BAGUDO-317139 format. One record per residue (C-alpha): residue number from 1; residue in one letter; x, y, z. Coordinates in steps of 0.001 Angstrom, whole numbers. Layout:
BEGIN
[r NUM,"a",[X,Y,Z]]
...
***
This chain:
BEGIN
[r 1,"x",[101008,-45149,29211]]
[r 2,"x",[102499,-48176,30992]]
[r 3,"x",[102390,-51687,29507]]
[r 4,"x",[100044,-52789,32299]]
[r 5,"x",[97614,-49927,31698]]
[r 6,"x",[97647,-50586,27964]]
[r 7,"x",[97000,-54274,28545]]
[r 8,"x",[94080,-53569,30924]]
[r 9,"x",[92510,-51262,28350]]
[r 10,"x",[92982,-53916,25678]]
[r 11,"x",[91342,-56457,27978]]
[r 12,"x",[88376,-54137,28508]]
[r 13,"x",[88048,-53676,24753]]
[r 14,"x",[87960,-57455,24232]]
[r 15,"x",[85332,-57944,26959]]
[r 16,"x",[83114,-55394,25226]]
[r 17,"x",[83357,-57187,21881]]
[r 18,"x",[81621,-60477,22745]]
[r 19,"x",[79650,-61987,25666]]
[r 20,"x",[82129,-64542,27036]]
[r 21,"x",[85904,-65166,26828]]
[r 22,"x",[87816,-68001,28433]]
[r 23,"x",[90964,-67199,30369]]
[r 24,"x",[93232,-68974,27864]]
[r 25,"x",[91607,-67117,24945]]
[r 26,"x",[92269,-63740,26585]]
[r 27,"x",[95799,-64768,27528]]
[r 28,"x",[96536,-65781,23933]]
[r 29,"x",[95100,-62546,22533]]
[r 30,"x",[97112,-60375,24913]]
[r 31,"x",[100265,-62483,24955]]
[r 32,"x",[100321,-63028,28716]]
[r 33,"x",[99599,-65811,31204]]
[r 34,"x",[96183,-66633,32610]]
[r 35,"x",[97496,-65456,35975]]
[r 36,"x",[98092,-62003,34479]]
[r 37,"x",[94551,-62057,33107]]
[r 38,"x",[93177,-62716,36619]]
[r 39,"x",[95174,-59777,38004]]
[r 40,"x",[93993,-57495,35192]]
[r 41,"x",[90383,-58556,35783]]
[r 42,"x",[90786,-57542,39440]]
[r 43,"x",[92130,-54169,38312]]
[r 44,"x",[89036,-53626,36159]]
[r 45,"x",[86784,-54570,39072]]
[r 46,"x",[88560,-52031,41283]]
[r 47,"x",[87793,-49398,38625]]
[r 48,"x",[84095,-50242,38827]]
[r 49,"x",[83698,-52624,35889]]
[r 50,"x",[81486,-55616,36815]]
[r 51,"x",[83571,-58431,35311]]
[r 52,"x",[81918,-61774,36016]]
[r 53,"x",[83749,-65117,36106]]
[r 54,"x",[82072,-68511,35818]]
[r 55,"x",[83570,-71999,35988]]
[r 56,"x",[82911,-75104,33922]]
[r 57,"x",[81821,-75782,30369]]
[r 58,"x",[80780,-72580,28648]]
[r 59,"x",[82223,-70513,31467]]
[r 60,"x",[84719,-67696,31334]]
[r 61,"x",[84914,-63951,31786]]
[r 62,"x",[82152,-61556,30772]]
[r 63,"x",[81329,-57919,31321]]
[r 64,"x",[78193,-57726,33444]]
[r 65,"x",[75649,-55000,34131]]
[r 66,"x",[76582,-52975,37170]]
[r 67,"x",[74702,-50641,39464]]
[r 68,"x",[76495,-47661,37919]]
[r 69,"x",[77536,-47058,34323]]
[r 70,"x",[81346,-47299,34076]]
[r 71,"x",[83282,-45564,31290]]
[r 72,"x",[83097,-47202,27872]]
[r 73,"x",[86144,-47862,25734]]
[r 74,"x",[85433,-47003,22097]]
[r 75,"x",[87528,-47605,19014]]
[r 76,"x",[87768,-44935,16303]]
[r 77,"x",[84860,-46228,14214]]
[r 78,"x",[82571,-46545,17243]]
[r 79,"x",[83403,-43032,18479]]
[r 80,"x",[82655,-41507,15085]]
[r 81,"x",[79390,-43444,14770]]
[r 82,"x",[78204,-42337,18207]]
[r 83,"x",[79153,-38687,17593]]
[r 84,"x",[77281,-38644,14275]]
[r 85,"x",[74217,-40234,15879]]
[r 86,"x",[74272,-37778,18763]]
[r 87,"x",[74439,-34815,16395]]
[r 88,"x",[71399,-36105,14532]]
[r 89,"x",[69547,-36739,17802]]
[r 90,"x",[70389,-33249,19052]]
[r 91,"x",[68410,-31837,16149]]
[r 92,"x",[65429,-34096,16777]]
[r 93,"x",[62075,-33344,18319]]
[r 94,"x",[61658,-36175,20840]]
[r 95,"x",[61059,-34672,24280]]
[r 96,"x",[64245,-34803,26342]]
[r 97,"x",[66288,-36590,23673]]
[r 98,"x",[67792,-33429,22169]]
[r 99,"x",[69121,-32134,25488]]
[r 100,"x",[70472,-35531,26552]]
[r 101,"x",[72164,-36073,23178]]
[r 102,"x",[73762,-32636,23304]]
[r 103,"x",[75052,-33167,26848]]
[r 104,"x",[76572,-36515,25873]]
[r 105,"x",[78058,-35082,22698]]
[r 106,"x",[79758,-32312,24690]]
[r 107,"x",[81422,-34930,26900]]
[r 108,"x",[82511,-37016,23928]]
[r 109,"x",[83816,-34008,22002]]
[r 110,"x",[85985,-33021,24955]]
[r 111,"x",[88050,-36221,24724]]
[r 112,"x",[87786,-36942,20998]]
[r 113,"x",[91089,-36453,19119]]
[r 114,"x",[91113,-33801,16350]]
[r 115,"x",[91374,-36373,13547]]
[r 116,"x",[88114,-38050,14645]]
[r 117,"x",[86400,-34700,15185]]
[r 118,"x",[87275,-33829,11592]]
[r 119,"x",[85747,-37102,10379]]
[r 120,"x",[82483,-36361,12175]]
[r 121,"x",[82351,-32872,10709]]
[r 122,"x",[83059,-34187,7205]]
[r 123,"x",[80190,-36662,7469]]
[r 124,"x",[77763,-33931,8474]]
[r 125,"x",[78930,-31603,5742]]
[r 126,"x",[78257,-34276,3140]]
[r 127,"x",[74850,-35280,4517]]
[r 128,"x",[71470,-33769,3734]]
[r 129,"x",[68287,-34296,5738]]
[r 130,"x",[64726,-33810,4593]]
[r 131,"x",[63290,-30470,5641]]
[r 132,"x",[60791,-30319,8480]]
[r 133,"x",[58966,-27712,10514]]
[r 134,"x",[62017,-27315,12711]]
[r 135,"x",[64491,-24496,12172]]
[r 136,"x",[67870,-26077,11472]]
[r 137,"x",[70748,-25123,13758]]
[r 138,"x",[74428,-25643,13042]]
[r 139,"x",[75712,-28561,15119]]
[r 140,"x",[78941,-26714,15904]]
[r 141,"x",[76954,-23781,17318]]
[r 142,"x",[74962,-26137,19544]]
[r 143,"x",[78114,-27824,20789]]
[r 144,"x",[79977,-24541,21361]]
[r 145,"x",[77121,-23111,23435]]
[r 146,"x",[76603,-26349,25370]]
[r 147,"x",[80248,-26391,26432]]
[r 148,"x",[80141,-22675,27289]]
[r 149,"x",[77119,-23297,29549]]
[r 150,"x",[78921,-26204,31189]]
[r 151,"x",[82249,-24398,31662]]
[r 152,"x",[80707,-20984,32567]]
[r 153,"x",[82451,-19129,29740]]
[r 154,"x",[81227,-15856,28284]]
[r 155,"x",[80268,-15965,24614]]
[r 156,"x",[80198,-13330,21858]]
[r 157,"x",[78015,-13600,18749]]
[r 158,"x",[76180,-11595,16139]]
[r 159,"x",[72408,-11665,16389]]
[r 160,"x",[69660,-10852,13914]]
[r 161,"x",[66516,-9665,15654]]
[r 162,"x",[63016,-10499,14491]]
[r 163,"x",[62797,-7198,12572]]
[r 164,"x",[66133,-7899,10875]]
[r 165,"x",[68196,-5506,13003]]
[r 166,"x",[71720,-6850,13531]]
[r 167,"x",[73632,-6484,16791]]
[r 168,"x",[76626,-7893,18631]]
[r 169,"x",[75949,-9684,21916]]
[r 170,"x",[78223,-10471,24850]]
[r 171,"x",[76508,-12931,27187]]
[r 172,"x",[76878,-15303,30098]]
[r 173,"x",[75090,-18468,28877]]
[r 174,"x",[73052,-20483,31372]]
[r 175,"x",[71030,-23119,29516]]
[r 176,"x",[69994,-24320,26077]]
[r 177,"x",[66273,-25040,25720]]
[r 178,"x",[64719,-27038,22866]]
[r 179,"x",[61058,-26410,22068]]
[r 180,"x",[60729,-29094,19403]]
[r 181,"x",[60799,-26584,16533]]
[r 182,"x",[63623,-24340,17690]]
[r 183,"x",[66599,-24072,20012]]
[r 184,"x",[66905,-21128,22404]]
[r 185,"x",[69693,-19901,24665]]
[r 186,"x",[68868,-18319,28005]]
[r 187,"x",[71695,-15993,28999]]
[r 188,"x",[72583,-12876,30954]]
[r 189,"x",[73154,-10047,28456]]
[r 190,"x",[76224,-8259,29840]]
[r 191,"x",[75675,-4981,27955]]
[r 192,"x",[71927,-4765,28669]]
[r 193,"x",[72296,-6088,32222]]
[r 194,"x",[69263,-8328,31980]]
[r 195,"x",[68192,-11875,31138]]
[r 196,"x",[67503,-12576,27485]]
[r 197,"x",[66532,-15472,25212]]
[r 198,"x",[68180,-15951,21814]]
[r 199,"x",[67131,-18141,18909]]
[r 200,"x",[70131,-20169,17775]]
[r 201,"x",[69141,-20014,14105]]
[r 202,"x",[69541,-16200,14274]]
[r 203,"x",[73063,-16285,15687]]
[r 204,"x",[76209,-15541,13680]]
[r 205,"x",[79890,-16188,14420]]
[r 206,"x",[79431,-17735,17857]]
[r 207,"x",[82770,-17428,19673]]
[r 208,"x",[83485,-18555,23236]]
[r 209,"x",[85943,-16526,25288]]
[r 210,"x",[88316,-17585,28050]]
[r 211,"x",[86478,-15259,30465]]
[r 212,"x",[84904,-17364,33195]]
[r 213,"x",[81946,-15990,35101]]
[r 214,"x",[80193,-16790,38359]]
[r 215,"x",[76729,-18133,37788]]
[r 216,"x",[74085,-15638,38856]]
[r 217,"x",[70837,-16507,40584]]
[r 218,"x",[68470,-17007,37689]]
[r 219,"x",[64878,-17970,36861]]
[r 220,"x",[64016,-21475,35713]]
[r 221,"x",[65349,-21626,32113]]
[r 222,"x",[62475,-23678,30695]]
[r 223,"x",[59800,-21458,32219]]
[r 224,"x",[61666,-18283,31248]]
[r 225,"x",[62046,-19321,27610]]
[r 226,"x",[58449,-20544,27424]]
[r 227,"x",[57144,-17237,28786]]
[r 228,"x",[59437,-15261,26504]]
[r 229,"x",[58401,-16990,23288]]
[r 230,"x",[54689,-17048,24128]]
[r 231,"x",[54737,-13281,24749]]
[r 232,"x",[57331,-12344,22118]]
[r 233,"x",[56817,-9117,20115]]
[r 234,"x",[54432,-10633,17590]]
[r 235,"x",[52004,-8450,15725]]
[r 236,"x",[49154,-9694,17949]]
[r 237,"x",[48836,-10492,21649]]
[r 238,"x",[45812,-12748,21955]]
[r 239,"x",[43664,-13919,24844]]
[r 240,"x",[41172,-16772,24658]]
[r 241,"x",[38911,-18061,27428]]
[r 242,"x",[38714,-21852,27086]]
[r 243,"x",[35733,-23493,28784]]
[r 244,"x",[37680,-26411,30237]]
[r 245,"x",[40014,-27071,33131]]
[r 246,"x",[43722,-26314,32920]]
[r 247,"x",[44784,-29968,32770]]
[r 248,"x",[42371,-30753,29935]]
[r 249,"x",[43470,-27724,27908]]
[r 250,"x",[47175,-28470,28448]]
[r 251,"x",[46627,-31966,27047]]
[r 252,"x",[45354,-30499,23753]]
[r 253,"x",[47424,-27326,23347]]
[r 254,"x",[51210,-27134,23128]]
[r 255,"x",[52439,-25003,26021]]
[r 256,"x",[55599,-24342,24011]]
[r 257,"x",[53910,-21422,22283]]
[r 258,"x",[51098,-20394,24652]]
[r 259,"x",[50690,-19568,28327]]
[r 260,"x",[47831,-21221,30189]]
[r 261,"x",[46390,-19893,33450]]
[r 262,"x",[43560,-21471,35432]]
[r 263,"x",[40674,-19034,35960]]
[r 264,"x",[38725,-21608,37952]]
[r 265,"x",[38297,-25386,37919]]
[r 266,"x",[36411,-25356,34610]]
[r 267,"x",[37834,-22322,32800]]
[r 268,"x",[41329,-21562,31487]]
[r 269,"x",[42880,-18390,30064]]
[r 270,"x",[45042,-18975,26990]]
[r 271,"x",[47510,-16212,26067]]
[r 272,"x",[49753,-16166,23020]]
[r 273,"x",[51809,-13874,20875]]
[r 274,"x",[50984,-14624,17251]]
[r 275,"x",[51116,-13122,13776]]
[r 276,"x",[48184,-15015,12253]]
[r 277,"x",[44886,-14597,14100]]
[r 278,"x",[43304,-17013,11656]]
[r 279,"x",[45778,-19719,12645]]
[r 280,"x",[45012,-19200,16347]]
[r 281,"x",[41260,-19323,15763]]
[r 282,"x",[41572,-22505,13714]]
[r 283,"x",[43881,-24101,16294]]
[r 284,"x",[41480,-23340,19153]]
[r 285,"x",[38553,-24832,17265]]
[r 286,"x",[40573,-27950,16429]]
[r 287,"x",[41005,-28711,20140]]
[r 288,"x",[37297,-29588,20276]]
[r 289,"x",[36865,-27370,23335]]
[r 290,"x",[34397,-24484,23579]]
[r 291,"x",[36086,-21123,23857]]
[r 292,"x",[35509,-17357,23809]]
[r 293,"x",[37818,-15031,21863]]
[r 294,"x",[38666,-12050,24084]]
[r 295,"x",[41596,-10097,22632]]
[r 296,"x",[42213,-8546,20246]]
[r 297,"x",[38675,-7682,19056]]
[r 298,"x",[39671,-8669,15498]]
[r 299,"x",[40153,-12272,16648]]
[r 300,"x",[36409,-12831,16992]]
[r 301,"x",[35833,-11330,13536]]
[r 302,"x",[38487,-13548,11974]]
[r 303,"x",[36959,-16599,13676]]
[r 304,"x",[33476,-15718,12345]]
[r 305,"x",[34804,-15319,8801]]
[r 306,"x",[36619,-18650,9098]]
[r 307,"x",[33406,-20303,10224]]
[r 308,"x",[31499,-18851,7276]]
[r 309,"x",[34080,-20181,4806]]
[r 310,"x",[33908,-23632,6376]]
[r 311,"x",[30122,-23540,6180]]
[r 312,"x",[30190,-22604,2502]]
[r 313,"x",[32702,-25380,1814]]
[r 314,"x",[30498,-27893,3597]]
[r 315,"x",[27330,-26937,1647]]
[r 316,"x",[28829,-26329,-1800]]
[r 317,"x",[28200,-28816,-4586]]
***
């Protein structure tokens, strides 16, 4: 790196540290003349950094807000702090935040030196978080798959199916999808020659290859994963007719685990794969919308028994 380049980077770092610097202050810090500072400021402007200059008392150089976001210059402590924060955000449940954090983390990890990457990993290994309803996923697995999706690299991993059966998978990853409770990978299964979804918490020994693939024409990842998990091989495939329009039902039922189809303007079909019929019946009642339990026949029986228990609880004592 040339002396000029190093000095320009140092100037950028100083401009990011406080709102305003005078020319003489910058010149003293960098050991150059104010004329050199003016030339270096022009170099930053040519690179897209909006460096503003004002005259008079209280004036000086400051880094402004531009139309586009230019690259940031981070010191070691800042890079580690951002990487740790992004890893925590990637495991969160705020809509859109997980995917954005993971994408940013993949970019940062690509340029982060090994010594800083080790610091980030050490912090995570020594940190515990309170348990929640979400299934925890290893941050390294998330990052490995995100980069494989970005770089179009085939990935090999062990996978434990819902029934416990273990298998080895060789896939072409397309997209990671977060549902709020879980992370899923949509990928082309090379051996089975078909699209598949995989839960990240069931993966083992995720290893990217150097085999690049050409992206195939594929369905929308979010819709594909949503359809796959709502019709997964649960012990029950349920259908409920909800006596309300599609928009009203969607506002009260999470479409992450059910499929909603408009029957007409005032009626909606709810379909879901589920193990607990009692949970589905209770959830439907809690929406406050009238509904009819269609399939399986046992669903109506379970709902009636649940209603009787609630009635007894309400009249007891």
